[in-house]
N, C-alpha and C positions, 0 to 999 in steps of 0.2 A: 465736866462732864460733857458728854461729846452726842452728838447724833449719829447714830450707824446704820448705814443701809445698807440691805442685802436684797437680791433680786433673786425672784424665780420665776421660774419658766426652763423651757427644755432646748434652748438656744444659748448654752454659755453660762449660763445664770448661776449666782451660790447656789441655789435649791431647786430643786426639779418639784417639789410638791411642798402643800403650805405646811403640812405637820413637818415636815424634816426640817422648815426655819424654825416654825414653833418650838423644836427640842431642844435647840441650839441657846434657848433663853437664859440658860442658865449654866452656858461656857462663860469659864473665866479667859479662855484665847480668844474669847471672840468680844465680848465686852467689861467693862467697869462700872464697880459702884454709880450710880446717879445719872447711867450714857441714856439717851433716850433712843430707842431701837424701831426702824422702818423695814419692813418684809415690803416690798415693792412688787407685785405682780404683772406679766408680760403677756400681752396674748401671744404667744410661741405658739401653743397648741390647747384643746379644754384641759380646766382641771377636773378629776375626776372623783377624787377622793370621797370618803365618805363622812367623816369626823376630821374633825380638828382641834383638840380642847386646849385654848389659850389661858394656861396657867402658870408659865415660868415666869423668870427672869427677877423671882423674889429669894431667891438664895444661890447669887451668880459665885460659882467655885465650889459651890458647898456651903460658902456662908451665909448665915440666916441675915447678918448683919449688911450685905451687900445685895443691893437690888436694883433694876432697872425703875428708872423715872416714870418712865412712859412705854408704850408699847402700840405699834401703828399698822395694821394688815391694810394696802393700800393697795392703787392700782398704778403703774406708771402713767404719763399723761398722754403719750401717744397711742396705749392702749385702751382706756377705757370706753367703757361704751358712751351711747350718744343719746340715753334714754330711752331707747328701746333695746328689745331682746336680742341679745348674740350675736351684738355690734361692739365688742369690744373684749376684753379677759373674762373668760366665762366660767365658771364654778356649774360642774353639772356631773353630779356624784352619777356612776352607774351601779351603786349598790348602797342597799339603804345603811344608814344609820343607827336606826333601831330606834325602839319608840319614847318618844320623851326626852330625847336626847339632842338631837338639831344639830346641825351641818357645821355650823360654828359654835362654839361651847365656850364662851367666857367665863374665868372662875380666878379674877383676879381683878385689882384697880389699876384705872389709867390704862384703858384701852378704848383704843380709835378702830372701827371698822367702816370703810366706806370704799368705794367707787365700785362694789362687787356686782354683779351681773350673777344671783343665784338661783338656776333653773332646775325646779321639782319635776321636771316634764320626763325625767326617764324612772321615777320614783314609783308611780302610780300604783302597781302591783306589792309593794312595800309598806314598811310599816314605820315609817320617816313621815312624821309630821310635825316637824318643827324645824325653824329655817335657823334663826339665831337664836339660842337661848343666853341668858345670863343667871349663874346658879351661885354665885358668891356675893360679896360685900359691893362689888360691880361699881363702888363709888368714883366718878367723873369719866364713865364709861359713856364714849358718842356712839352711836351708829347712825351714818348717815349717808345721801347718795349712794343709793344700793337699791338695784332692780331685785325684786323677789317674786319669783311668777311660776305658775302652771302645774298645781299639785291637785289631782284627779283622784279617786277613789277611794277606797276605805282603808286609813291606817291605824286601824284597831279603834280602843275605846278613845275618850277626850276628843277627837278630833285634828284639825288644823290650826295649830296658832304658830304665823310666821315669826314673829319678835316677840318674844314669853319672856318677862321676868319671872323664875322660879323662887329668887329669894328674896328676903324684905330688904335686906339691907338694914343701916339705920335709919334713923330720922335726920342725923345729917347727910348721909349722901345725896349726891346727885346723879341722873341719867338722864342722856338727851337723845332725843330719837327725833331726827329731822329729815327734810328734805328727800325721801323715800320715795318708790312706788311699789305699790303689792298690788297683783291683782290676778285671779282668775284660779283663787282657792275653793274647789270644790268638792263637798263630802259627797259620796255616792252611797253609803250607807247607813245608819240612822245615828250622826253625830253633829256638834255644832262645827263650826269653822270659823274661824276669827284670824284680823290681819294682825293687829297690832293690843297685845295685854300687858299691864304692869300691875293687873290687879293685886300683888300681894307687896309691893312694893310701898315700905311705909316712908321713903323720903320725899326728895324733891324729883320732878320725872317734868322734865319739855318736852311736849310733843306739838314739832312745828314742821308746816309746809309740808307734809306730809300727801299723795294721792294716794287713794285704795278706791278699787273699783272689781266686781263680779266675787264678793264673799257670798260661797251658796252652801247650806247648811242642808241635812236629810236627817228625816224624821219628824213627827209632828210637835215633837218637844223640845227639839232641837234648836240653838240659836245661831243666826248669820249675825256676826259681830263684827264692826271695824273697828274701833277703838273702845280696850274697855281699861280702866282706871279709877285708883282711889276707893277700893277695901278697906284698906287700913284711915282709922280715924285721924291717925297722925300726919298722912302722905300733902303734900302741898302738889299739886298738878296743875301745870303750864299747856293749855291745850289752846291752840291760835293757828289759822291760814292753811285747815287741814280741811281736803277735799275727799266726802267718801259719798260713793254711788253704788249703786245694784247691790242693795243687800238681799237674798233670795232664802227663802226658810218654808218648808212643805208646812207649817206649822201656821201662817199665816203673818199680818201682820206684826203683832204681837213678840214674836220673835225673829224680825227684822231689826237689828239695832245697828244705827250707824254710828253715838257713840251713847256709850254708857257709863256713869259714876255710882259704884258700886254700893256707896256710904257715905250719902249724905253729909257726915259728919266730917268728912275727909275736905279739904281747900280746895276749890276748884276756880282755878282763874281763865277765863275764855272768852274768846272772842274771834270772828271773821274767821268763821268756819263754815265749810257747807255739807249740807244733805242732800240728798235726791229727793224724788216724788216717791221713792220706792218705801221712804219712811213715812207711816202715818200717825203713828203713835208718838205722841210730843215729847216724851218721856226721854227718848233716843233719837230727835231730831239735831241738829246741827247747835251747840247749846254757845251762849253768851252773846255780848252787844255786837249790834254790826254784821251779825252772822246770818246766811242765805239758807234757808228752807224750803224745800220741796220744788226746786231744781229740775225739769227733764234734763234727757241727756244731750236735745236739742240745745238746750240752753247753757250747758256747762261744753257742751261743743268739743269733746274730744279730735284728735284729728281722724283715728279711727279706731275700733272697737271689733273688727272684722275677725272673728277665731282663725287664730295663727297669724296675725298679721296687726296687731292690736300696736297701737300708738299712742301714749296715753298724754302727750302733747294737747295742750292747749289751742285752738286756732282763732282765727279773728269772729272777734262777737261775743264770745265766752264771756257771760255772767260773771266770772272768777277775773280777770281783766281789772287790776287795779279797786280790787275789794281785799285787799289784804291789809296788814298792818305791819309798820317797818318794825323788826323784831333786832336791828342793829348788828352788830358784827359779831357778838359772843360765840364762840366753836363753832365760827365761820357758818352760822345760820343763813347769811346773806349769797351763797354758792349754790345756785338752784342745779337741777340734775343734768345740764348741759355745761356746767359750769360757770354758767355766767355770773360776773357779781354785781349783786343787785343794789348795792351800796356805791361802791365806785362809779356805777352807770349813772347814779341818780334816778333808779326807777322806783315808779310808785308800787307797791310792791301787789301782787297777784295772790290767788289763793290755790294751794297746791304746791305741788315741786317743781312744778315749770314758771319759769316769768316769760313771757308770751311779748317777743320783740317783733313787729311788723316788718315784713322785706320794705328795704327802702325804696324799692322799683315799685311798688304797689301803694304807697301810703300817702301819695297825693300833696308831694311835698311841692313850694311853689316853683315856679318855673318861668324866666325871664330870658326872652329873644332880643337882641337888639338888633336893628335895621337901620343900614346907611340910608 
């Protein structure tokens, strides 16, 4: 088997759109049985396509016995975002994807989607209500190091869900969602709004080191949710090192939910999460041991929450610093939103998608001067 990398962009690349790259995943002129394929995006220009369904690579050349070992949609290292919006390769659709569809829709196993900057800012008047959806078995799917942001308006019933598992998978399946930043998901009609929802998933879900900010529902009975999981009694959910802040609901504090385990019979392994002081109902605060609750925005200390110039890196003095748990290196969990390797650098892990590193010029390191 081989790793086959195809470039996606507008400056002499293999494909000009994500959809065109995906459409060739079943082509035996491009791939062989057991290959690992990588679609590598470049910041040549903004990607504006409405929806890409990743379901190819399972019948190469029309043969059901030939299939890709894995599919990865990523961004070339030189074109990756720096943890802030529109700083790298940008997926900013100009037309709606349709209700409950998703901008990136995954319907096959062994898929990784990483380093995308998905802006919904041009879709406020459309029925697009989901960014990434998982609609099949989705075993060994990994969603990591993405920015997802700026959905406003009324997309129709159900409200907005930015990363949403629509299928149950099998009890033996594993899904991983880590090191993403999701923010400014604002419903303006009478519906809920959510960042990450794996409610239907009946396998194992690893939800690690995500940063979520400003999830806003509308309507007195509608919920503002950060992370929802575990509706199936068979599910095992590992929820660690997540930062969830500013849940806003018209119906008041009972509808402001940073974390929600939908079924107490599911298995929850949680620690080192954070919820802010907008969450007053104890059932929806940061779960698990060594978690931080009731933190103010000043204590979280984002670089900027100014509208239009948000920067959800944490800054010096943040209570998130060194408050996380070391999660090892499986599936690249050690790589933060800036690409920093927490493991090889020997970091004490922070809560959230960003690992804070002090500027060497301001750390007060010891200085010695020798005088003759």
